[in-house]
Every structure is written in C-alpha cells, then in structure tokens.
N, C-alpha and C positions, 0 to 999 in steps of 0.2 A: 239782706238776702235779695237776690233779683226778684222782681215782682212776678215774673212768669213761674219761677220755682215755688214761690210762696202760694200762688193761686193753685198750683198743681199739688200742693201739700207735700212737697219733696223735703227730705231731710238731707243735710249736707254735712260733710266730715269736718270736725275741728280736732286738731291734734295738740297734745300736751307739749310735744317737742318734735324736732326734725333731726333725723340722723342721716349720715352719709349713705348712699348718694340720693338725697331728696326723698327720704322715706319717712312718712309720718309715724310717730310713736304715740300710743295712748289715745286711741280714737274715741271721740264722743260725737254722736249724731245729734245735730241741732236743727230745729225747725224755725219757722218764721218768728214765732213768739219768743224763742230763746234769743234771737238776734235783735229784737226791738231795743233800741237804746244803746247798741254796741258802738264802740268808738275804735278807730284804727290807732294803733300805737306805733311809735317810730321804730325803724329797724335797729337791731342791736349790733349788727355787723354787716359788712358788704362782701365779705369773702367766705361766708359759711352757707350751708344749705338752707338755713332759715330765711335768707335774703329772697329766695324765690317764692315765699309765702307772705301773706298779710298777717301781721300779728294784731289781734283784736282783744279788747276787754269788754265782756258782757256787762249789762247793767247790774248783775249780781256780783261782779268782781272777778269772775273766772276769766282766765286768759287762755286763748287758743291761737294756733297757727292755722290759717285757712287758705285754700286755693282762691286766688283773687277773682276768677271767673264766676264763682258762686255768689259773690258779693256785689252790691250795687250801692255806691255811696252817694248817688245823685238823689236829691229830694224828690219824692213822688207823693201822689195822693195816698193817704193811709188806706190800708186794706180794711175791708169790712169786718 
C-alpha cells in the first residue's frame, strides 16, 4: 500500500475477480496490515479486463485484483 494511504489508515478495495467492462466483483476492504508481505503475481492474460488491475497474493494466501495506484512496490522504511 502507498505510504500516504497507510498513514491515513485508509482501506483500499481488493476484488475476487474482474468482469466486463472493468468492474470489480467480490470486494474486500484491505488495510496496510493486510498488505504487508503481499507479492505481485503475473498477468494471466493481456486481452481481458483483469489486465488493467494488479493481481496480488497476500501473505495469508488470498489473491485479489487491485487498482495499481493504491499500491507501492518500492521499498520504504517500515511504518511504526
């Protein structure tokens, strides 16, 4: 999660799947702690609506599609 969102204690949407036209299905609200240790997964296709989202796997094994602007994959100092 972006550091500014984490500091503001914002939750961001994670979707179970993406439907046409770019509509998230099965929303789960995730906070900074949920996203600690998450990894980005490779795209499954390049011509489907999922391609416009980042597919991630949380440390607990759950997989979600997320809007990339909510994520920050650059290493930062850990939050307190």
